[in-house]
MDTraj code that builds the backbone (N, CA, C; nanometers):
import mdtraj as md
import numpy as np

residues = "MET HIS ALA VAL ILE GLY ALA VAL ASP ALA LEU ASP VAL PRO LEU LEU ALA LEU LEU GLY SER THR GLU HIS TYR PRO ARG PHE VAL PHE VAL THR SER ALA GLU VAL GLY ILE GLN SER PRO GLU ALA GLU TRP GLY ASN HIS PHE GLN ILE ARG THR LEU SER THR HIS GLN THR GLY THR PHE ARG TYR ALA THR PRO PHE ASN ASP ALA".split()
xyz = np.array([
    [6.2947, -4.6323, 4.2491],
    [6.3828, -4.6240, 4.3625],
    [6.3095, -4.6676, 4.4890],
    [6.1834, -4.6288, 4.5034],
    [6.1090, -4.6676, 4.6236],
    [6.0932, -4.8193, 4.6330],
    [6.0724, -4.8862, 4.5198],
    [6.0595, -5.0319, 4.5198],
    [6.1900, -5.0981, 4.5618],
    [6.3012, -5.0468, 4.5148],
    [6.4320, -5.1014, 4.5524],
    [6.4554, -5.0830, 4.7015],
    [6.4294, -4.9657, 4.7518],
    [6.4491, -4.9381, 4.8946],
    [6.3646, -5.0328, 4.9793],
    [6.2376, -5.0486, 4.9440],
    [6.1493, -5.1378, 5.0195],
    [6.1941, -5.2828, 5.0136],
    [6.2335, -5.3289, 4.8957],
    [6.2764, -5.4681, 4.8798],
    [6.4036, -5.4965, 4.9577],
    [6.4990, -5.4064, 4.9502],
    [6.6259, -5.4267, 5.0197],
    [6.6060, -5.4197, 5.1708],
    [6.5227, -5.3293, 5.2174],
    [6.4954, -5.3194, 5.3609],
    [6.4307, -5.4475, 5.4120],
    [6.3445, -5.5082, 5.3324],
    [6.2784, -5.6329, 5.3725],
    [6.3781, -5.7486, 5.3847],
    [6.4926, -5.7368, 5.3213],
    [6.5966, -5.8405, 5.3282],
    [6.6950, -5.8173, 5.4426],
    [6.6658, -5.7220, 5.5292],
    [6.7505, -5.6887, 5.6446],
    [6.8901, -5.6415, 5.6048],
    [6.9000, -5.5767, 5.4906],
    [7.0252, -5.5132, 5.4499],
    [7.0358, -5.3831, 5.5291],
    [7.1530, -5.3517, 5.5862],
    [7.1622, -5.2342, 5.6732],
    [7.1572, -5.1000, 5.6013],
    [7.1982, -5.0968, 5.4741],
    [7.1998, -4.9682, 5.4042],
    [7.2116, -4.9886, 5.2539],
    [7.1777, -4.8845, 5.1820],
    [7.2035, -4.8768, 5.0387],
    [7.3093, -4.7708, 5.0185],
    [7.4043, -4.7970, 4.9310],
    [7.5089, -4.6999, 4.8999],
    [7.5107, -4.6774, 4.7505],
    [7.5386, -4.5540, 4.7124],
    [7.5497, -4.5234, 4.5705],
    [7.6438, -4.4075, 4.5492],
    [7.6889, -4.3960, 4.4284],
    [7.7726, -4.2851, 4.3862],
    [7.6901, -4.2076, 4.2853],
    [7.6457, -4.0890, 4.3247],
    [7.5555, -4.0174, 4.2359],
    [7.5359, -3.8718, 4.2716],
    [7.4408, -3.8134, 4.2043],
    [7.4103, -3.6715, 4.2150],
    [7.3670, -3.6334, 4.3566],
    [7.4330, -3.5292, 4.4090],
    [7.3960, -3.4796, 4.5413],
    [7.2699, -3.3937, 4.5356],
    [7.2213, -3.3677, 4.4167],
    [7.0964, -3.2927, 4.4016],
    [6.9771, -3.3851, 4.3811],
    [6.9989, -3.5029, 4.3240],
    [6.8893, -3.5937, 4.2928],
    [6.8538, -3.6885, 4.4082],
    [6.9524, -3.7547, 4.4652],
    [6.9250, -3.8636, 4.5597],
    [6.8770, -3.8234, 4.6987],
    [6.9015, -3.7020, 4.7471],
    [6.8442, -3.6661, 4.8768],
    [6.6911, -3.6765, 4.8816],
    [6.6252, -3.6665, 4.7679],
    [6.4780, -3.6826, 4.7689],
    [6.4355, -3.8231, 4.8105],
    [6.5303, -3.9189, 4.8047],
    [6.5044, -4.0560, 4.8489],
    [6.5707, -4.0826, 4.9837],
    [6.6031, -3.9763, 5.0562],
    [6.6618, -3.9789, 5.1901],
    [6.8042, -4.0356, 5.1900],
    [6.8771, -4.0165, 5.0820],
    [7.0193, -4.0476, 5.0803],
    [7.0932, -3.9258, 5.1340],
    [7.1976, -3.9522, 5.2133],
    [7.2809, -3.8467, 5.2700],
    [7.4269, -3.8821, 5.2436],
    [7.5157, -3.7861, 5.2641],
    [7.6571, -3.8181, 5.2476],
    [7.6943, -3.9273, 5.3482],
    [7.7858, -4.0125, 5.3069],
    [7.8230, -4.1250, 5.3932],
    [7.8755, -4.0790, 5.5287],
    [7.9469, -3.9680, 5.5309],
    [8.0026, -3.9168, 5.6571],
    [7.8934, -3.8821, 5.7574],
    [7.7775, -3.8402, 5.7093],
    [7.6679, -3.8033, 5.7997],
    [7.6163, -3.9204, 5.8817],
    [7.6378, -4.0428, 5.8349],
    [7.5893, -4.1601, 5.9081],
    [7.7023, -4.2513, 5.9555],
    [7.8255, -4.1963, 5.9557],
    [7.9379, -4.2713, 6.0115],
    [7.9923, -4.3804, 5.9225],
    [7.9769, -4.3676, 5.7919],
    [8.0297, -4.4657, 5.6974],
    [8.1420, -4.3990, 5.6185],
    [8.2563, -4.4647, 5.6107],
    [8.3684, -4.4125, 5.5333],
    [8.3599, -4.4639, 5.3905],
    [8.3782, -4.3762, 5.2958],
    [8.3778, -4.4120, 5.1544],
    [8.4986, -4.4987, 5.1217],
    [8.4837, -4.5947, 5.0290],
    [8.5999, -4.6733, 4.9887],
    [8.7004, -4.5911, 4.9077],
    [8.6581, -4.4778, 4.8535],
    [8.7452, -4.3891, 4.7759],
    [8.7231, -4.2457, 4.8232],
    [8.8204, -4.1879, 4.8878],
    [8.8058, -4.0534, 4.9450],
    [8.7698, -3.9479, 4.8413],
    [8.8186, -3.9617, 4.7182],
    [8.7920, -3.8608, 4.6158],
    [8.6461, -3.8570, 4.5715],
    [8.5671, -3.9538, 4.6095],
    [8.4246, -3.9507, 4.5766],
    [8.3520, -3.8419, 4.6553],
    [8.4076, -3.8036, 4.7680],
    [8.3510, -3.6947, 4.8474],
    [8.2036, -3.7139, 4.8786],
    [8.1263, -3.6073, 4.8649],
    [7.9837, -3.6094, 4.8982],
    [7.8995, -3.6902, 4.8004],
    [7.9579, -3.7327, 4.6889],
    [7.8816, -3.8096, 4.5915],
    [7.8604, -3.9544, 4.6360],
    [7.9395, -4.0010, 4.7325],
    [7.9162, -4.1342, 4.7899],
    [7.8106, -4.1164, 4.8972],
    [7.6912, -4.1687, 4.8696],
    [7.5752, -4.1431, 4.9549],
    [7.5169, -4.2720, 5.0103],
    [7.4536, -4.2586, 5.1243],
    [7.3992, -4.3719, 5.1988],
    [7.2524, -4.3468, 5.2305],
    [7.1750, -4.4524, 5.2225],
    [7.0367, -4.4515, 5.2739],
    [7.0332, -4.5613, 5.3790],
    [7.0195, -4.5231, 5.5060],
    [7.0157, -4.6232, 5.6121],
    [6.8810, -4.6946, 5.6105],
    [6.8849, -4.8198, 5.6499],
    [6.7652, -4.9021, 5.6567],
    [6.7502, -4.9552, 5.7989],
    [6.6612, -5.0472, 5.8203],
    [6.6257, -5.0918, 5.9556],
    [6.7426, -5.1439, 6.0380],
    [6.8371, -5.2129, 5.9762],
    [6.9477, -5.2740, 6.0509],
    [7.0784, -5.1978, 6.0337],
    [7.0700, -5.0653, 6.0240],
    [7.1864, -4.9789, 6.0004],
    [7.2980, -4.9990, 6.1014],
    [7.4223, -4.9922, 6.0503],
    [7.5432, -4.9996, 6.1325],
    [7.6387, -4.8913, 6.0860],
    [7.7437, -4.8654, 6.1618],
    [7.8474, -4.7718, 6.1177],
    [7.9754, -4.8483, 6.0895],
    [8.0668, -4.7867, 6.0188],
    [8.1946, -4.8502, 5.9875],
    [8.2438, -4.8099, 5.8501],
    [8.3355, -4.8884, 5.7959],
    [8.3913, -4.8626, 5.6641],
    [8.3148, -4.9439, 5.5610],
    [8.2721, -4.8778, 5.4550],
    [8.1993, -4.9476, 5.3495],
    [8.2956, -5.0334, 5.2692],
    [8.2556, -5.1561, 5.2426],
    [8.3357, -5.2459, 5.1590],
    [8.2430, -5.3138, 5.0593],
    [8.2889, -5.3177, 4.9366],
    [8.2137, -5.3918, 4.8341],
    [8.2271, -5.5406, 4.8589],
    [8.1321, -5.6171, 4.8084],
    [8.1403, -5.7628, 4.8144],
    [8.2638, -5.8079, 4.7366],
    [8.3224, -5.9204, 4.7740],
    [8.4450, -5.9708, 4.7157],
    [8.4456, -5.9728, 4.5622],
    [8.3394, -6.0188, 4.4965],
    [8.3447, -6.0214, 4.3491],
    [8.3676, -5.8817, 4.2880],
    [8.3176, -5.7773, 4.3512],
    [8.3377, -5.6421, 4.2988],
    [8.4810, -5.5941, 4.3233],
    [8.5390, -5.6338, 4.4339],
    [8.6765, -5.5937, 4.4645],
    [8.7777, -5.6645, 4.3745],
    [8.7449, -5.7851, 4.3281],
    [8.8359, -5.8620, 4.2446],
    [8.8346, -5.8173, 4.0984],
    [8.7385, -5.7306, 4.0625],
    [8.7261, -5.6906, 3.9212],
    [8.8335, -5.5942, 3.8799],
])
top = md.Topology()
chain = top.add_chain()
for i, resn in enumerate(residues, 1):
    res = top.add_residue(resn, chain, resSeq=i)
    for name in ("N", "CA", "C"):
        top.add_atom(name, md.element.get_by_symbol(name[0]), res)
traj = md.Trajectory(xyz[None], top)
């Protein structure tokens, strides 16, 4: 996980998002999306939709890339 975080941050990606355990991912500084001003694409995901902000962090509504939305 640390390698992924470092690599993605080096690419100027504003954040990492995942849907996962609220007990496991906080150790990698992931927080609920609401804590950093990001709205989940699915409200029922609740606190399991988590964000790790990176150097170029922004706020707003999270959207998947087009190929994922078309699936």
